[in-house]
N, CA, C and O atoms as a GROMACS GRO file, in nm:
protein
  476
    1UNK      N    1  -2.227   2.668  -1.401
    1UNK     CA    2  -2.164   2.542  -1.427
    1UNK      C    3  -2.049   2.503  -1.337
    1UNK      O    4  -2.029   2.386  -1.306
    2UNK      N    5  -1.962   2.623  -1.289
    2UNK     CA    6  -1.842   2.597  -1.178
    2UNK      C    7  -1.919   2.570  -1.064
    2UNK      O    8  -1.881   2.473  -0.998
    3UNK      N    9  -2.032   2.638  -1.020
    3UNK     CA   10  -2.113   2.604  -0.897
    3UNK      C   11  -2.176   2.473  -0.887
    3UNK      O   12  -2.206   2.424  -0.778
    4UNK      N   13  -2.196   2.417  -0.995
    4UNK     CA   14  -2.231   2.270  -0.993
    4UNK      C   15  -2.095   2.184  -0.975
    4UNK      O   16  -2.114   2.082  -0.910
    5UNK      N   17  -1.967   2.204  -1.017
    5UNK     CA   18  -1.870   2.134  -1.005
    5UNK      C   19  -1.828   2.150  -0.849
    5UNK      O   20  -1.800   2.049  -0.785
    6UNK      N   21  -1.826   2.250  -0.804
    6UNK     CA   22  -1.797   2.326  -0.659
    6UNK      C   23  -1.876   2.212  -0.565
    6UNK      O   24  -1.816   2.140  -0.486
    7UNK      N   25  -1.990   2.209  -0.583
    7UNK     CA   26  -2.090   2.164  -0.510
    7UNK      C   27  -2.056   2.005  -0.510
    7UNK      O   28  -2.067   1.936  -0.409
    8UNK      N   29  -2.021   1.962  -0.617
    8UNK     CA   30  -1.991   1.816  -0.621
    8UNK      C   31  -1.862   1.773  -0.550
    8UNK      O   32  -1.845   1.666  -0.491
    9UNK      N   33  -1.766   1.881  -0.568
    9UNK     CA   34  -1.632   1.837  -0.504
    9UNK      C   35  -1.670   1.852  -0.335
    9UNK      O   36  -1.626   1.773  -0.251
   10UNK      N   37  -1.749   1.953  -0.306
   10UNK     CA   38  -1.763   1.924  -0.167
   10UNK      C   39  -1.822   1.813  -0.118
   10UNK      O   40  -1.781   1.774  -0.009
   11UNK      N   41  -1.920   1.745  -0.179
   11UNK     CA   42  -1.982   1.620  -0.171
   11UNK      C   43  -1.869   1.528  -0.148
   11UNK      O   44  -1.840   1.477  -0.040
   12UNK      N   45  -1.817   1.514  -0.242
   12UNK     CA   46  -1.687   1.401  -0.257
   12UNK      C   47  -1.583   1.426  -0.128
   12UNK      O   48  -1.542   1.333  -0.059
   13UNK      N   49  -1.553   1.541  -0.110
   13UNK     CA   50  -1.465   1.565   0.000
   13UNK      C   51  -1.520   1.536   0.133
   13UNK      O   52  -1.453   1.508   0.232
   14UNK      N   53  -1.670   1.545   0.127
   14UNK     CA   54  -1.742   1.541   0.279
   14UNK      C   55  -1.725   1.394   0.275
   14UNK      O   56  -1.652   1.347   0.362
   15UNK      N   57  -1.773   1.325   0.202
   15UNK     CA   58  -1.789   1.181   0.207
   15UNK      C   59  -1.632   1.126   0.243
   15UNK      O   60  -1.610   1.046   0.334
   16UNK      N   61  -1.552   1.171   0.175
   16UNK     CA   62  -1.421   1.134   0.195
   16UNK      C   63  -1.391   1.144   0.337
   16UNK      O   64  -1.330   1.056   0.398
   17UNK      N   65  -1.439   1.264   0.395
   17UNK     CA   66  -1.390   1.310   0.535
   17UNK      C   67  -1.438   1.212   0.629
   17UNK      O   68  -1.372   1.149   0.712
   18UNK      N   69  -1.582   1.204   0.602
   18UNK     CA   70  -1.654   1.101   0.717
   18UNK      C   71  -1.603   0.980   0.716
   18UNK      O   72  -1.600   0.915   0.821
   19UNK      N   73  -1.551   0.925   0.589
   19UNK     CA   74  -1.491   0.792   0.619
   19UNK      C   75  -1.368   0.781   0.672
   19UNK      O   76  -1.348   0.707   0.769
   20UNK      N   77  -1.252   0.864   0.605
   20UNK     CA   78  -1.130   0.882   0.665
   20UNK      C   79  -1.090   0.936   0.813
   20UNK      O   80  -1.002   0.889   0.884
   21UNK      N   81  -1.170   1.040   0.841
   21UNK     CA   82  -1.153   1.102   0.959
   21UNK      C   83  -1.236   1.048   1.072
   21UNK      O   84  -1.182   1.028   1.181
   22UNK      N   85  -1.362   1.025   1.053
   22UNK     CA   86  -1.456   0.962   1.164
   22UNK      C   87  -1.455   0.823   1.164
   22UNK      O   88  -1.493   0.762   1.264
   23UNK      N   89  -1.408   0.753   1.043
   23UNK     CA   90  -1.373   0.604   1.025
   23UNK      C   91  -1.531   0.550   1.030
   23UNK      O   92  -1.559   0.449   1.096
   24UNK      N   93  -1.621   0.614   0.964
   24UNK     CA   94  -1.784   0.546   0.954
   24UNK      C   95  -1.755   0.474   0.819
   24UNK      O   96  -1.686   0.535   0.738
   25UNK      N   97  -1.797   0.360   0.790
   25UNK     CA   98  -1.818   0.267   0.703
   25UNK      C   99  -1.957   0.250   0.655
   25UNK      O  100  -1.977   0.223   0.536
   26UNK      N  101  -2.052   0.264   0.736
   26UNK     CA  102  -2.178   0.231   0.667
   26UNK      C  103  -2.248   0.319   0.597
   26UNK      O  104  -2.275   0.433   0.636
   27UNK      N  105  -2.276   0.274   0.501
   27UNK     CA  106  -2.352   0.363   0.374
   27UNK      C  107  -2.465   0.445   0.448
   27UNK      O  108  -2.488   0.563   0.422
   28UNK      N  109  -2.521   0.386   0.525
   28UNK     CA  110  -2.642   0.439   0.586
   28UNK      C  111  -2.605   0.560   0.682
   28UNK      O  112  -2.664   0.668   0.688
   29UNK      N  113  -2.493   0.520   0.756
   29UNK     CA  114  -2.481   0.616   0.855
   29UNK      C  115  -2.383   0.752   0.788
   29UNK      O  116  -2.376   0.867   0.833
   30UNK      N  117  -2.323   0.702   0.685
   30UNK     CA  118  -2.263   0.825   0.601
   30UNK      C  119  -2.366   0.896   0.525
   30UNK      O  120  -2.348   1.016   0.503
   31UNK      N  121  -2.478   0.834   0.480
   31UNK     CA  122  -2.605   0.896   0.426
   31UNK      C  123  -2.654   1.013   0.564
   31UNK      O  124  -2.650   1.136   0.561
   32UNK      N  125  -2.693   0.932   0.662
   32UNK     CA  126  -2.741   1.019   0.760
   32UNK      C  127  -2.659   1.128   0.797
   32UNK      O  128  -2.721   1.230   0.828
   33UNK      N  129  -2.516   1.134   0.804
   33UNK     CA  130  -2.427   1.233   0.843
   33UNK      C  131  -2.420   1.328   0.747
   33UNK      O  132  -2.423   1.443   0.790
   34UNK      N  133  -2.410   1.309   0.604
   34UNK     CA  134  -2.387   1.385   0.511
   34UNK      C  135  -2.508   1.484   0.446
   34UNK      O  136  -2.503   1.593   0.389
   35UNK      N  137  -2.621   1.394   0.481
   35UNK     CA  138  -2.761   1.446   0.437
   35UNK      C  139  -2.789   1.407   0.284
   35UNK      O  140  -2.878   1.461   0.219
   36UNK      N  141  -2.704   1.308   0.232
   36UNK     CA  142  -2.730   1.271   0.106
   36UNK      C  143  -2.796   1.141   0.116
   36UNK      O  144  -2.798   1.074   0.219
   37UNK      N  145  -2.859   1.104  -0.010
   37UNK     CA  146  -2.908   0.949  -0.012
   37UNK      C  147  -2.821   0.884  -0.031
   37UNK      O  148  -2.717   0.922  -0.085
   38UNK      N  149  -2.855   0.718   0.030
   38UNK     CA  150  -2.751   0.611   0.008
   38UNK      C  151  -2.714   0.611  -0.153
   38UNK      O  152  -2.594   0.594  -0.175
   39UNK      N  153  -2.789   0.625  -0.255
   39UNK     CA  154  -2.750   0.584  -0.356
   39UNK      C  155  -2.617   0.686  -0.414
   39UNK      O  156  -2.519   0.648  -0.478
   40UNK      N  157  -2.648   0.817  -0.370
   40UNK     CA  158  -2.561   0.895  -0.394
   40UNK      C  159  -2.405   0.887  -0.339
   40UNK      O  160  -2.296   0.912  -0.391
   41UNK      N  161  -2.441   0.844  -0.219
   41UNK     CA  162  -2.308   0.816  -0.112
   41UNK      C  163  -2.249   0.689  -0.208
   41UNK      O  164  -2.129   0.702  -0.235
   42UNK      N  165  -2.297   0.598  -0.250
   42UNK     CA  166  -2.230   0.492  -0.318
   42UNK      C  167  -2.187   0.528  -0.447
   42UNK      O  168  -2.086   0.469  -0.486
   43UNK      N  169  -2.244   0.620  -0.532
   43UNK     CA  170  -2.188   0.667  -0.656
   43UNK      C  171  -2.057   0.760  -0.620
   43UNK      O  172  -1.951   0.761  -0.684
   44UNK      N  173  -2.084   0.828  -0.521
   44UNK     CA  174  -1.947   0.910  -0.479
   44UNK      C  175  -1.829   0.833  -0.442
   44UNK      O  176  -1.715   0.864  -0.478
   45UNK      N  177  -1.862   0.721  -0.362
   45UNK     CA  178  -1.765   0.614  -0.309
   45UNK      C  179  -1.692   0.538  -0.425
   45UNK      O  180  -1.571   0.517  -0.432
   46UNK      N  181  -1.800   0.496  -0.526
   46UNK     CA  182  -1.732   0.456  -0.639
   46UNK      C  183  -1.631   0.564  -0.730
   46UNK      O  184  -1.522   0.537  -0.780
   47UNK      N  185  -1.688   0.668  -0.733
   47UNK     CA  186  -1.585   0.763  -0.814
   47UNK      C  187  -1.461   0.793  -0.741
   47UNK      O  188  -1.358   0.824  -0.801
   48UNK      N  189  -1.470   0.782  -0.596
   48UNK     CA  190  -1.343   0.800  -0.506
   48UNK      C  191  -1.240   0.690  -0.528
   48UNK      O  192  -1.119   0.702  -0.543
   49UNK      N  193  -1.318   0.573  -0.526
   49UNK     CA  194  -1.244   0.443  -0.559
   49UNK      C  195  -1.163   0.457  -0.697
   49UNK      O  196  -1.043   0.432  -0.710
   50UNK      N  197  -1.243   0.498  -0.792
   50UNK     CA  198  -1.177   0.521  -0.945
   50UNK      C  199  -1.055   0.631  -0.919
   50UNK      O  200  -0.941   0.612  -0.963
   51UNK      N  201  -1.084   0.724  -0.859
   51UNK     CA  202  -0.975   0.847  -0.824
   51UNK      C  203  -0.872   0.803  -0.783
   51UNK      O  204  -0.772   0.856  -0.830
   52UNK      N  205  -0.852   0.703  -0.691
   52UNK     CA  206  -0.757   0.666  -0.599
   52UNK      C  207  -0.645   0.606  -0.709
   52UNK      O  208  -0.527   0.629  -0.684
   53UNK      N  209  -0.674   0.539  -0.815
   53UNK     CA  210  -0.595   0.485  -0.929
   53UNK      C  211  -0.482   0.579  -0.952
   53UNK      O  212  -0.366   0.540  -0.938
   54UNK      N  213  -0.514   0.711  -0.990
   54UNK     CA  214  -0.443   0.819  -1.042
   54UNK      C  215  -0.412   0.903  -0.959
   54UNK      O  216  -0.310   0.963  -0.993
   55UNK      N  217  -0.464   0.943  -0.841
   55UNK     CA  218  -0.458   1.053  -0.752
   55UNK      C  219  -0.426   1.007  -0.603
   55UNK      O  220  -0.507   0.946  -0.533
   56UNK      N  221  -0.313   1.039  -0.566
   56UNK     CA  222  -0.279   1.007  -0.451
   56UNK      C  223  -0.353   1.079  -0.316
   56UNK      O  224  -0.343   1.050  -0.197
   57UNK      N  225  -0.411   1.157  -0.368
   57UNK     CA  226  -0.489   1.222  -0.237
   57UNK      C  227  -0.590   1.155  -0.191
   57UNK      O  228  -0.645   1.177  -0.083
   58UNK      N  229  -0.628   1.044  -0.294
   58UNK     CA  230  -0.758   0.953  -0.243
   58UNK      C  231  -0.679   0.810  -0.245
   58UNK      O  232  -0.722   0.717  -0.312
   59UNK      N  233  -0.585   0.802  -0.182
   59UNK     CA  234  -0.498   0.664  -0.160
   59UNK      C  235  -0.559   0.570  -0.061
   59UNK      O  236  -0.548   0.448  -0.062
   60UNK      N  237  -0.634   0.656   0.035
   60UNK     CA  238  -0.723   0.544   0.121
   60UNK      C  239  -0.781   0.447   0.077
   60UNK      O  240  -0.784   0.338   0.134
   61UNK      N  241  -0.855   0.483  -0.069
   61UNK     CA  242  -0.943   0.432  -0.143
   61UNK      C  243  -0.906   0.312  -0.241
   61UNK      O  244  -0.985   0.238  -0.300
   62UNK      N  245  -0.780   0.312  -0.244
   62UNK     CA  246  -0.710   0.222  -0.359
   62UNK      C  247  -0.762   0.082  -0.351
   62UNK      O  248  -0.795   0.012  -0.447
   63UNK      N  249  -0.766   0.047  -0.214
   63UNK     CA  250  -0.798  -0.100  -0.188
   63UNK      C  251  -0.940  -0.126  -0.150
   63UNK      O  252  -0.979  -0.236  -0.110
   64UNK      N  253  -1.016  -0.022  -0.165
   64UNK     CA  254  -1.128  -0.033  -0.100
   64UNK      C  255  -1.247  -0.076  -0.218
   64UNK      O  256  -1.239  -0.079  -0.341
   65UNK      N  257  -1.350  -0.106  -0.133
   65UNK     CA  258  -1.471  -0.169  -0.238
   65UNK      C  259  -1.610  -0.176  -0.157
   65UNK      O  260  -1.606  -0.182  -0.034
   66UNK      N  261  -1.724  -0.175  -0.222
   66UNK     CA  262  -1.855  -0.144  -0.139
   66UNK      C  263  -1.896  -0.290  -0.143
   66UNK      O  264  -1.900  -0.353  -0.249
   67UNK      N  265  -1.928  -0.343  -0.023
   67UNK     CA  266  -1.996  -0.486   0.024
   67UNK      C  267  -2.147  -0.433   0.005
   67UNK      O  268  -2.197  -0.347   0.077
   68UNK      N  269  -2.209  -0.494  -0.098
   68UNK     CA  270  -2.360  -0.452  -0.113
   68UNK      C  271  -2.450  -0.544   0.014
   68UNK      O  272  -2.543  -0.498   0.079
   69UNK      N  273  -2.390  -0.689   0.027
   69UNK     CA  274  -2.445  -0.722   0.122
   69UNK      C  275  -2.477  -0.647   0.277
   69UNK      O  276  -2.587  -0.646   0.332
   70UNK      N  277  -2.362  -0.590   0.323
   70UNK     CA  278  -2.365  -0.524   0.449
   70UNK      C  279  -2.398  -0.399   0.437
   70UNK      O  280  -2.441  -0.338   0.535
   71UNK      N  281  -2.383  -0.332   0.307
   71UNK     CA  282  -2.413  -0.182   0.282
   71UNK      C  283  -2.292  -0.122   0.337
   71UNK      O  284  -2.322  -0.016   0.392
   72UNK      N  285  -2.163  -0.148   0.344
   72UNK     CA  286  -2.052  -0.081   0.392
   72UNK      C  287  -1.935  -0.067   0.307
   72UNK      O  288  -1.913  -0.153   0.222
   73UNK      N  289  -1.859   0.028   0.318
   73UNK     CA  290  -1.740   0.027   0.243
   73UNK      C  291  -1.636  -0.040   0.320
   73UNK      O  292  -1.628  -0.036   0.443
   74UNK      N  293  -1.550  -0.109   0.234
   74UNK     CA  294  -1.440  -0.213   0.316
   74UNK      C  295  -1.318  -0.118   0.260
   74UNK      O  296  -1.305  -0.070   0.148
   75UNK      N  297  -1.244  -0.108   0.364
   75UNK     CA  298  -1.107  -0.034   0.331
   75UNK      C  299  -0.994  -0.134   0.350
   75UNK      O  300  -0.941  -0.143   0.460
   76UNK      N  301  -0.954  -0.210   0.249
   76UNK     CA  302  -0.851  -0.288   0.280
   76UNK      C  303  -0.691  -0.230   0.272
   76UNK      O  304  -0.631  -0.176   0.179
   77UNK      N  305  -0.656  -0.259   0.386
   77UNK     CA  306  -0.515  -0.184   0.382
   77UNK      C  307  -0.437  -0.282   0.311
   77UNK      O  308  -0.461  -0.402   0.317
   78UNK      N  309  -0.315  -0.216   0.224
   78UNK     CA  310  -0.194  -0.292   0.164
   78UNK      C  311  -0.101  -0.312   0.271
   78UNK      O  312  -0.058  -0.211   0.328
   79UNK      N  313  -0.064  -0.420   0.306
   79UNK     CA  314   0.041  -0.434   0.406
   79UNK      C  315   0.178  -0.498   0.322
   79UNK      O  316   0.184  -0.612   0.274
   80UNK      N  317   0.279  -0.401   0.317
   80UNK     CA  318   0.401  -0.466   0.263
   80UNK      C  319   0.435  -0.595   0.320
   80UNK      O  320   0.425  -0.612   0.441
   81UNK      N  321   0.474  -0.687   0.241
   81UNK     CA  322   0.549  -0.805   0.305
   81UNK      C  323   0.676  -0.761   0.390
   81UNK      O  324   0.739  -0.660   0.361
   82UNK      N  325   0.705  -0.835   0.486
   82UNK     CA  326   0.812  -0.789   0.580
   82UNK      C  327   0.947  -0.819   0.506
   82UNK      O  328   0.960  -0.927   0.448
   83UNK      N  329   1.043  -0.728   0.507
   83UNK     CA  330   1.168  -0.743   0.424
   83UNK      C  331   1.241  -0.848   0.492
   83UNK      O  332   1.251  -0.845   0.615
   84UNK      N  333   1.297  -0.948   0.415
   84UNK     CA  334   1.383  -1.045   0.454
   84UNK      C  335   1.526  -1.017   0.496
   84UNK      O  336   1.611  -1.040   0.410
   85UNK      N  337   1.568  -0.974   0.611
   85UNK     CA  338   1.687  -0.919   0.636
   85UNK      C  339   1.775  -1.014   0.678
   85UNK      O  340   1.886  -0.974   0.710
   86UNK      N  341   1.749  -1.138   0.686
   86UNK     CA  342   1.831  -1.241   0.747
   86UNK      C  343   1.937  -1.261   0.667
   86UNK      O  344   2.026  -1.313   0.734
   87UNK      N  345   1.971  -1.243   0.549
   87UNK     CA  346   2.072  -1.269   0.453
   87UNK      C  347   2.131  -1.134   0.418
   87UNK      O  348   2.241  -1.128   0.363
   88UNK      N  349   2.056  -1.020   0.451
   88UNK     CA  350   2.132  -0.891   0.401
   88UNK      C  351   2.273  -0.855   0.498
   88UNK      O  352   2.365  -0.790   0.449
   89UNK      N  353   2.276  -0.899   0.625
   89UNK     CA  354   2.375  -0.857   0.693
   89UNK      C  355   2.459  -0.969   0.729
   89UNK      O  356   2.552  -0.943   0.806
   90UNK      N  357   2.444  -1.103   0.684
   90UNK     CA  358   2.516  -1.209   0.726
   90UNK      C  359   2.645  -1.208   0.660
   90UNK      O  360   2.652  -1.176   0.541
   91UNK      N  361   2.765  -1.246   0.739
   91UNK     CA  362   2.874  -1.235   0.663
   91UNK      C  363   2.882  -1.378   0.593
   91UNK      O  364   2.820  -1.480   0.624
   92UNK      N  365   2.970  -1.360   0.496
   92UNK     CA  366   3.004  -1.501   0.425
   92UNK      C  367   3.099  -1.577   0.493
   92UNK      O  368   3.194  -1.535   0.557
   93UNK      N  369   3.063  -1.701   0.472
   93UNK     CA  370   3.146  -1.811   0.550
   93UNK      C  371   3.318  -1.791   0.476
   93UNK      O  372   3.347  -1.757   0.362
   94UNK      N  373   3.391  -1.821   0.572
   94UNK     CA  374   3.544  -1.814   0.539
   94UNK      C  375   3.557  -1.943   0.436
   94UNK      O  376   3.483  -2.042   0.439
   95UNK      N  377   3.645  -1.925   0.361
   95UNK     CA  378   3.668  -2.048   0.269
   95UNK      C  379   3.818  -2.084   0.235
   95UNK      O  380   3.917  -2.015   0.258
   96UNK      N  381   3.810  -2.214   0.172
   96UNK     CA  382   3.975  -2.252   0.159
   96UNK      C  383   3.988  -2.295  -0.018
   96UNK      O  384   3.929  -2.384  -0.078
   97UNK      N  385   4.087  -2.193  -0.070
   97UNK     CA  386   4.089  -2.228  -0.195
   97UNK      C  387   4.104  -2.361  -0.255
   97UNK      O  388   4.159  -2.449  -0.189
   98UNK      N  389   4.057  -2.385  -0.386
   98UNK     CA  390   4.069  -2.510  -0.427
   98UNK      C  391   4.189  -2.556  -0.486
   98UNK      O  392   4.216  -2.675  -0.495
   99UNK      N  393   4.273  -2.452  -0.531
   99UNK     CA  394   4.395  -2.457  -0.597
   99UNK      C  395   4.515  -2.483  -0.503
   99UNK      O  396   4.595  -2.573  -0.527
  100UNK      N  397   4.528  -2.397  -0.391
  100UNK     CA  398   4.651  -2.388  -0.319
  100UNK      C  399   4.619  -2.414  -0.170
  100UNK      O  400   4.711  -2.400  -0.089
  101UNK      N  401   4.502  -2.448  -0.130
  101UNK     CA  402   4.432  -2.465   0.014
  101UNK      C  403   4.493  -2.373   0.097
  101UNK      O  404   4.554  -2.403   0.200
  102UNK      N  405   4.475  -2.250   0.050
  102UNK     CA  406   4.498  -2.135   0.157
  102UNK      C  407   4.385  -2.108   0.226
  102UNK      O  408   4.288  -2.140   0.157
  103UNK      N  409   4.350  -2.059   0.344
  103UNK     CA  410   4.241  -1.995   0.413
  103UNK      C  411   4.197  -1.865   0.374
  103UNK      O  412   4.285  -1.779   0.373
  104UNK      N  413   4.081  -1.830   0.341
  104UNK     CA  414   4.072  -1.692   0.302
  104UNK      C  415   3.929  -1.653   0.392
  104UNK      O  416   3.862  -1.736   0.454
  105UNK      N  417   3.900  -1.508   0.380
  105UNK     CA  418   3.797  -1.455   0.449
  105UNK      C  419   3.671  -1.460   0.352
  105UNK      O  420   3.682  -1.474   0.230
  106UNK      N  421   3.561  -1.448   0.414
  106UNK     CA  422   3.431  -1.476   0.340
  106UNK      C  423   3.403  -1.364   0.259
  106UNK      O  424   3.328  -1.373   0.162
  107UNK      N  425   3.475  -1.228   0.302
  107UNK     CA  426   3.430  -1.123   0.221
  107UNK      C  427   3.510  -1.122   0.091
  107UNK      O  428   3.470  -1.052  -0.001
  108UNK      N  429   3.606  -1.185   0.080
  108UNK     CA  430   3.699  -1.184  -0.032
  108UNK      C  431   3.676  -1.316  -0.121
  108UNK      O  432   3.677  -1.436  -0.093
  109UNK      N  433   3.654  -1.240  -0.249
  109UNK     CA  434   3.607  -1.324  -0.363
  109UNK      C  435   3.742  -1.378  -0.412
  109UNK      O  436   3.728  -1.486  -0.471
  110UNK      N  437   3.849  -1.342  -0.405
  110UNK     CA  438   3.983  -1.396  -0.472
  110UNK      C  439   4.064  -1.428  -0.367
  110UNK      O  440   4.076  -1.352  -0.271
  111UNK      N  441   4.137  -1.562  -0.377
  111UNK     CA  442   4.233  -1.594  -0.295
  111UNK      C  443   4.352  -1.495  -0.270
  111UNK      O  444   4.412  -1.433  -0.359
  112UNK      N  445   4.374  -1.489  -0.142
  112UNK     CA  446   4.493  -1.406  -0.103
  112UNK      C  447   4.618  -1.425  -0.160
  112UNK      O  448   4.693  -1.341  -0.207
  113UNK      N  449   4.638  -1.598  -0.145
  113UNK     CA  450   4.767  -1.660  -0.182
  113UNK      C  451   4.802  -1.650  -0.354
  113UNK      O  452   4.896  -1.591  -0.405
  114UNK      N  453   4.718  -1.711  -0.407
  114UNK     CA  454   4.705  -1.758  -0.512
  114UNK      C  455   4.625  -1.657  -0.635
  114UNK      O  456   4.669  -1.654  -0.750
  115UNK      N  457   4.519  -1.588  -0.599
  115UNK     CA  458   4.444  -1.493  -0.691
  115UNK      C  459   4.335  -1.571  -0.742
  115UNK      O  460   4.258  -1.507  -0.815
  116UNK      N  461   4.306  -1.705  -0.721
  116UNK     CA  462   4.190  -1.778  -0.786
  116UNK      C  463   4.062  -1.737  -0.718
  116UNK      O  464   4.049  -1.695  -0.603
  117UNK      N  465   3.959  -1.759  -0.819
  117UNK     CA  466   3.844  -1.708  -0.764
  117UNK      C  467   3.759  -1.812  -0.690
  117UNK      O  468   3.754  -1.930  -0.725
  118UNK      N  469   3.688  -1.756  -0.578
  118UNK     CA  470   3.622  -1.829  -0.507
  118UNK      C  471   3.509  -1.922  -0.564
  118UNK      O  472   3.412  -1.861  -0.608
  119UNK      N  473   3.506  -2.042  -0.572
  119UNK     CA  474   3.372  -2.123  -0.643
  119UNK      C  475   3.284  -2.181  -0.525
  119UNK      O  476   3.182  -2.244  -0.549
   0.00000   0.00000   0.00000
């Protein structure tokens, strides 16, 4: 029984390696390279996609799917949206106190003269 599990793990790793290292996405080409039939390759890819939900080892397959029309695995890369840093480092504008009309620096939330809050 352990021998069967070991062989299946080797097949899974071989298919994953062909896709990730060799960048082959055609099911037929993966089948030709691995010596497995196309249905078994599809089955293994589906397992790898399922494993990617819980196992970071297979993170390449997290947003992947099999396109049945073209018979290819499509690996969609998740791209983080760019961080909006425009407002992160901008200094706050200087302000004038509503109560005593004193000029204050933007970084201060309380008036330097009377202690009123900036509104």
